[in-house]
Structures are given as structure tokens and as C-alpha cells.
C-alpha positions as CSV (number, residue, x, y, z in Angstrom):
1,X,104.3,27.1,97.4
2,X,105.0,23.7,98.9
3,X,102.8,23.2,102.0
4,X,105.4,21.9,104.1
5,X,107.8,24.6,103.2
6,X,105.0,27.3,103.9
7,X,104.3,25.8,107.3
8,X,108.1,25.7,108.2
9,X,108.4,29.5,107.0
10,X,105.4,30.5,109.2
11,X,106.8,28.4,112.2
12,X,110.2,30.0,111.9
13,X,108.7,33.5,111.7
14,X,106.5,33.1,114.9
15,X,109.3,31.3,116.7
16,X,111.8,33.9,115.9
17,X,109.2,36.6,117.0
18,X,108.6,34.8,120.3
19,X,112.5,34.5,120.9
20,X,112.8,38.2,120.2
21,X,109.9,39.0,122.5
22,X,111.5,37.2,125.4
23,X,114.9,38.7,124.8
24,X,114.3,42.3,125.6
25,X,116.2,44.2,128.2
26,X,114.8,46.1,131.2
27,X,115.5,49.3,129.5
28,X,113.2,48.2,126.7
29,X,110.4,46.7,128.8
30,X,107.8,49.4,129.1
31,X,104.2,47.7,128.9
32,X,101.1,49.6,128.3
33,X,98.8,49.2,131.3
34,X,95.5,47.4,130.6
35,X,93.9,49.0,133.6
36,X,90.8,51.1,132.8
37,X,90.1,53.8,135.4
38,X,88.5,57.3,135.3
39,X,90.9,60.2,134.6
40,X,92.2,62.3,131.7
41,X,95.2,64.3,130.9
42,X,95.2,67.9,132.0
43,X,96.8,70.1,129.4
44,X,96.2,73.4,131.0
45,X,96.7,74.3,134.7
46,X,93.5,75.0,136.6
47,X,94.9,78.5,138.0
48,X,97.6,80.6,136.2
49,X,101.0,79.8,137.5
50,X,104.5,81.0,137.7
51,X,107.4,78.8,136.9
52,X,110.0,79.7,139.3
53,X,112.4,77.2,137.7
54,X,112.6,78.0,134.0
55,X,115.8,78.1,131.8
56,X,116.0,80.1,128.5
57,X,119.6,80.1,127.8
58,X,119.5,82.4,124.6
59,X,117.3,85.1,126.1
60,X,119.5,88.0,125.3
61,X,118.8,87.7,121.7
62,X,115.9,85.3,121.7
63,X,112.6,85.6,119.9
64,X,110.3,85.1,123.0
65,X,107.0,84.9,121.1
66,X,107.0,81.1,120.6
67,X,107.7,80.6,124.3
68,X,104.9,82.9,125.1
69,X,102.5,81.0,122.9
70,X,103.4,77.8,124.7
71,X,103.1,79.5,128.1
72,X,99.6,80.7,127.3
73,X,98.6,77.3,126.2
74,X,99.7,75.8,129.7
75,X,98.3,78.9,131.6
76,X,101.8,80.0,132.7
77,X,101.6,83.8,133.3
78,X,105.3,84.3,134.4
79,X,108.4,82.4,133.9
80,X,111.6,82.9,136.1
81,X,114.5,82.5,133.8
82,X,117.3,81.3,136.1
83,X,119.9,81.4,133.4
84,X,120.2,85.2,133.5
85,X,123.9,85.2,133.8
86,X,125.5,88.7,134.8
87,X,126.7,91.9,133.5
88,X,126.0,92.8,130.0
89,X,124.3,89.5,129.2
90,X,121.8,89.9,132.1
91,X,121.2,93.5,130.9
92,X,120.4,92.4,127.4
93,X,118.0,89.7,128.6
94,X,116.1,92.4,130.6
95,X,116.0,94.7,127.7
96,X,114.6,92.0,125.4
97,X,111.9,91.3,128.1
98,X,111.0,94.9,128.4
99,X,110.8,95.5,124.7
100,X,108.5,92.6,124.0
101,X,106.8,90.9,127.0
102,X,107.6,93.2,130.0
103,X,105.5,91.4,132.6
104,X,105.9,87.8,131.6
105,X,109.5,87.0,132.3
106,X,112.1,87.8,134.9
107,X,115.6,86.8,135.3
108,X,117.8,85.7,138.1
109,X,121.5,86.6,138.2
110,X,124.3,83.9,138.3
111,X,127.7,83.8,139.8
112,X,130.9,81.9,138.6
113,X,132.5,80.4,141.6
114,X,134.8,78.0,139.9
115,X,138.6,79.0,140.3
116,X,137.7,82.4,141.7
117,X,136.9,81.8,145.4
118,X,139.9,83.0,147.4
119,X,141.2,85.5,144.8
120,X,142.2,88.7,146.0
121,X,139.4,91.2,145.7
122,X,137.1,88.7,144.0
123,X,134.4,88.6,146.8
124,X,134.1,92.4,146.9
125,X,133.9,92.5,143.1
126,X,131.4,89.8,143.0
127,X,129.0,91.4,145.7
128,X,129.3,94.8,143.8
129,X,128.3,93.2,140.5
130,X,125.5,91.3,142.1
131,X,124.2,94.7,143.4
132,X,124.5,96.1,140.0
133,X,122.6,93.2,138.3
134,X,119.8,93.7,140.6
135,X,119.8,97.3,139.9
136,X,119.7,96.2,136.2
137,X,116.7,94.1,136.8
138,X,117.6,90.8,138.3
139,X,115.0,89.5,140.7
140,X,117.1,86.8,142.5
141,X,120.2,84.8,142.5
142,X,120.4,81.2,141.1
143,X,123.2,79.0,142.3
144,X,124.1,76.0,140.3
145,X,125.0,72.5,141.7
146,X,128.7,73.2,140.7
147,X,129.0,74.9,144.1
148,X,129.7,72.0,146.5
149,X,130.2,69.5,143.6
150,X,132.6,70.7,140.9
151,X,133.8,74.2,141.8
152,X,137.2,74.7,143.1
153,X,138.9,77.6,144.9
154,X,142.1,79.4,143.9
155,X,144.0,76.6,145.5
156,X,142.2,73.9,143.6
157,X,140.2,72.7,146.6
158,X,136.4,71.9,146.5
159,X,134.4,74.9,147.6
160,X,131.8,74.0,150.2
161,X,128.4,75.6,150.0
162,X,128.8,76.9,153.6
163,X,132.4,78.2,153.0
164,X,132.7,81.4,155.1
165,X,134.5,83.2,152.1
166,X,131.0,83.3,150.5
167,X,129.1,84.8,153.4
168,X,129.0,88.3,151.9
169,X,127.1,87.1,148.9
170,X,124.3,85.5,151.0
171,X,124.2,88.5,153.2
172,X,124.0,90.9,150.3
173,X,121.0,89.0,148.9
174,X,119.2,89.5,152.2
175,X,120.1,93.1,152.2
176,X,118.7,93.4,148.7
177,X,115.5,91.5,149.4
178,X,116.1,88.9,146.7
179,X,115.7,85.2,147.1
180,X,118.5,82.7,146.4
181,X,117.4,79.6,144.5
182,X,120.0,77.0,145.0
183,X,120.5,73.4,143.6
184,X,122.7,71.3,145.8
185,X,124.0,67.9,145.0
186,X,121.9,65.5,143.2
187,X,119.7,62.5,144.1
188,X,121.3,60.4,146.9
189,X,121.0,57.3,144.8
190,X,123.7,58.7,142.5
191,X,126.1,58.2,145.3
192,X,124.9,54.7,146.4
193,X,126.0,51.4,144.9
194,X,125.1,50.7,141.4
195,X,123.2,47.4,141.8
196,X,119.8,45.8,141.8
197,X,118.8,47.7,145.0
198,X,119.4,51.1,143.6
199,X,116.1,52.8,142.7
200,X,117.9,54.9,140.1
201,X,119.6,52.0,138.4
202,X,117.9,52.6,135.1
203,X,118.7,56.3,135.0
204,X,122.3,55.5,135.9
205,X,122.4,52.7,133.4
206,X,121.2,55.2,130.5
207,X,123.1,58.1,131.9
208,X,126.3,56.6,133.4
209,X,128.1,60.0,133.8
210,X,125.6,60.7,136.6
211,X,127.0,58.0,138.8
212,X,129.3,58.9,141.6
213,X,131.4,57.1,144.2
214,X,130.3,57.4,147.8
215,X,132.8,60.1,148.4
216,X,132.9,61.9,145.0
217,X,133.7,64.7,145.7
218,X,132.3,64.3,149.2
219,X,129.6,62.2,150.7
220,X,126.0,63.3,149.7
221,X,125.0,63.8,153.4
222,X,128.1,66.2,153.9
223,X,127.1,68.3,150.8
224,X,123.4,68.6,151.9
225,X,124.4,69.4,155.3
226,X,126.7,72.1,154.1
227,X,123.7,73.7,152.3
228,X,121.4,73.5,155.5
229,X,124.4,75.1,157.5
230,X,124.5,77.9,155.2
231,X,120.8,78.6,155.4
232,X,120.9,78.5,159.1
233,X,123.9,81.1,159.2
234,X,121.8,83.6,157.0
235,X,118.3,83.7,158.6
236,X,117.6,87.1,156.9
237,X,118.0,85.7,153.5
238,X,115.3,83.8,151.8
239,X,116.3,80.6,150.1
240,X,114.4,78.3,147.6
241,X,115.8,74.8,147.8
242,X,115.5,73.5,144.3
243,X,114.1,70.0,143.7
244,X,112.8,69.9,147.3
245,X,116.3,69.5,148.5
246,X,116.3,66.0,147.2
247,X,114.1,65.0,150.1
248,X,110.8,64.6,148.1
249,X,111.3,60.8,148.8
250,X,111.4,61.5,152.5
251,X,108.8,64.0,153.3
252,X,109.0,63.5,157.0
253,X,112.6,64.5,157.0
254,X,111.9,67.4,154.8
255,X,109.1,68.6,157.0
256,X,111.5,68.6,160.0
257,X,114.0,70.7,158.2
258,X,111.3,73.2,157.1
259,X,110.5,73.4,160.8
260,X,114.0,74.0,161.8
261,X,115.0,76.5,158.9
262,X,112.1,79.1,158.7
263,X,113.9,80.9,155.8
264,X,114.0,77.8,153.5
265,X,111.3,77.2,151.0
266,X,111.2,74.4,148.5
267,X,110.5,74.1,144.7
268,X,109.1,71.1,143.1
269,X,111.0,71.0,139.8
270,X,112.0,67.6,138.5
271,X,110.7,65.6,141.5
272,X,107.0,65.3,140.6
273,X,107.5,61.5,140.3
274,X,108.2,61.3,143.9
275,X,105.0,63.0,144.9
276,X,103.0,61.1,142.5
277,X,103.6,57.8,144.1
278,X,102.7,58.9,147.5
279,X,99.6,61.0,147.0
280,X,98.0,60.8,150.4
281,X,101.1,61.5,152.4
282,X,102.3,64.2,149.9
283,X,98.8,65.9,150.1
284,X,99.1,66.2,153.9
285,X,102.6,67.6,153.5
286,X,101.5,70.2,151.0
287,X,98.6,71.3,153.1
288,X,100.8,71.5,156.2
289,X,103.6,73.5,154.4
290,X,101.4,75.3,151.8
291,X,103.1,78.5,152.4
292,X,106.6,77.2,151.7
293,X,106.2,75.3,148.4
294,X,106.7,76.8,144.9
295,X,105.9,75.5,141.4
296,X,108.9,74.9,139.0
297,X,109.6,72.6,136.1
298,X,113.3,72.9,135.2
299,X,113.7,71.9,131.6
300,X,111.6,73.8,129.1
301,X,109.6,71.0,127.6
302,X,105.9,72.0,127.4
303,X,104.6,68.5,126.7
304,X,105.9,67.4,130.2
305,X,103.8,70.0,132.1
306,X,100.5,68.0,132.0
307,X,102.1,65.3,134.3
308,X,102.6,68.1,136.9
309,X,99.1,69.5,136.6
310,X,97.6,65.9,136.8
311,X,99.5,65.1,140.0
312,X,98.8,68.3,141.7
313,X,95.2,68.8,140.7
314,X,93.5,65.4,139.9
315,X,92.5,62.4,142.0
316,X,93.3,60.1,139.0
317,X,94.9,56.7,139.5
318,X,97.8,54.8,137.9
319,X,98.8,57.0,135.1
320,X,102.3,57.1,133.4
321,X,105.2,59.6,134.1
322,X,106.7,61.1,131.0
323,X,110.2,59.6,131.5
324,X,110.6,56.0,132.4
325,X,114.2,56.3,133.5
326,X,113.1,58.8,136.2
327,X,110.2,56.6,137.3
328,X,109.2,53.3,136.2
329,X,106.3,53.4,138.7
330,X,102.8,55.0,137.8
331,X,101.6,58.3,139.1
332,X,98.5,59.2,141.2
333,X,96.8,62.4,141.8
334,X,97.1,64.4,145.1
335,X,93.9,66.3,144.4
336,X,95.2,69.4,146.2
337,X,92.5,71.9,147.6
338,X,92.1,75.1,145.4
339,X,93.7,77.4,148.1
340,X,96.8,75.2,148.4
341,X,97.0,74.9,144.6
342,X,96.8,78.8,144.3
343,X,99.7,79.2,146.7
344,X,101.9,76.6,145.0
345,X,101.1,77.9,141.6
346,X,101.5,81.6,142.2
347,X,100.8,83.1,145.6
348,X,104.0,82.0,147.2
349,X,106.1,83.3,144.4
350,X,104.4,86.6,144.3
351,X,105.4,86.9,148.0
352,X,108.9,85.6,147.6
353,X,110.2,87.0,144.3
354,X,110.2,90.9,144.2
355,X,108.6,92.9,141.4
356,X,106.3,90.4,139.7
357,X,103.1,91.7,138.2
358,X,100.3,90.7,140.6
359,X,97.6,92.0,138.2
360,X,98.1,88.9,136.1
361,X,96.7,86.7,138.9
362,X,93.4,86.4,140.8
363,X,93.2,87.3,144.5
């Protein structure tokens, strides 16, 4: 080959590679850290744990053995399936559990609010069905974020979480001694301006349907306030506020709410990235409120659990989170004391969720 032509080709190749390297988007930019520090991935929890925020949508007819195998690898002793539905579907799920793994799964019941609130006789029928679901094996009630966001009443109006027409449901849960795990709203950034100051910009860019206007369907503060009002109106009912009530990025405010609302507990599903960037402050929070925090993951992706274990258990520094669009910052371990870990992993759930097999766990 002609030497000049060879040089030209090489120059063109390297110059093109250079241009391409400079022309990447923020979405694509995800450099590997060169930092070398002690630490290692934790693939199995230090203590057996209960996942209070699990989802198995096909449980009525599901082969549970693959799930159990993955749970055993992680050291998960019990999964709470929040997608238990109601009626015959719930009964089938409970029967499937009893037939194969009677002490490893429990289900929470669900209620369909949309288009039903305000119908004549609906609340009485719903309360009766909830009581029957509990009789048939439900250990709690899971309320999805549609309540307060998307669910409409019989007149087409948004149903607020503290709508007085729903009071018999929350009261019945207190009477039955079952907890209510409720997801209200979404991260506040979804309501904020979509600009360079929005910390969730990357998530909203890659998942644009999550973006809301400041008042769609109501201001974030209003929806969250409705939830807190409902908690206060039903002091005899135990509530588990999913995703730390979207205040994991403001633990001072969350602590004040826990002090103000003694029947409110919090789950850590899907917010570990917030804890992993404030390990010292978060550790103090967990120690102070160790009786009010429960382990949960949300989506059933076993490969993501090690991030949770590492943040909770280790003192490792500057390790990656498993989803860049959730957190483009590194994680740090909280190094929680063993007794706090035990409460978060299983002791609090054993106390709050009725009928769990305590023999699966150490004292």
C-alpha cells in the first residue's frame, strides 16, 4: 500500500474516533471509576431478611421454585407479594403458597378505587370483601399510587387519599390488625421544571411519561399532605409508607413526620440511592428510627439486591448504583450496627405484618 495513503487512512480513522468520542450525550457518558479503594460486592445479606415490597404478578398459577431459589441465594426468607389482588385471584395465590412453600410468601390484598368511589353500596361491599380476603389469607392491604394520582370517583373527580368516603377501609384495617402499605405520588422532581436544575433530568429524559406539570393532577405537596392527613385520622391503623414517603432525600423532614405520626412506618424500596449518598446522616437516622424502618426492594430483580446490602451493611466508599438514570452519583456504605440491621431486615416486619413464621429467623 502507498505509504502516504496508509498514513491518510490511519489519520482518518483516529480522527473519526476522536470526533465520535467527543460527540457523546450525557445519557451515554458513564465512565468507569479509576479510584482504587477497599470494598467488595455483597451478594448475600448478612442476616435473613423479609422483603415487604415484593411483586409477583402471576402468583395464582406461578411455579414459585425459581423465585425460592433466588431468594435462598440472597438470604431472603419471606417475600411479601403486594400484588395479591382480591377475591378468587387472592385465594388461588394463597392456595399456591400453601401447596408448595407455605411459610416463604404472604400476600397483601388490593382494592380497585378507580370509577368506584361514590357508587351506591360500593364502600360496604369493598369493606366486606377486604374482611373476606383477610379471612382467606391476606396479611395486609397494598394501596397503589393511582389513589391520589389517577383514580377518579363516580363523578369523574380525582379521589384524594384522605377522601372521607374511604374512611371505613382504613378503619377496617385497624380493626383487623393488618398494615396498609401505601405508595403515594412519586418523587417531587417529577413535578418540577424539566431543566438543568432538575436532579431527575436523566430519568425524565429517558422516561418522559413520568414528567408532570406542577399541578398534574394536583401539586406534589398537596398529594403528600393528603396522605399524612389520612394517617393522622386513623391512629389505630398501622401504615407502611412506601419509598420512605419520597422524603429519603430530606431525612430531617421525614424524622419530624415520624415523630408527629406514630402509626407511620417507612419502607426503603427504590430509594437506596438516596441513602447511599449521605451515609453518615442516614446512619444516624436509621439508628434513631430503627423500630420504624422496613426492608423492601420493589421490582423483582435479584441482581439489584447487592446494592442494598452493600449500602446497609458495609463501610465501602464510592461504588456504583445499578441504574444510572436513578442515580448518576456513587454510593457509600452506612455500616449499620447489627441490631439495627436485624430490625430493618426482619424484626420490624415480624412485629407489623401478622402471621409470619418467626422460626425462620434468629432472635
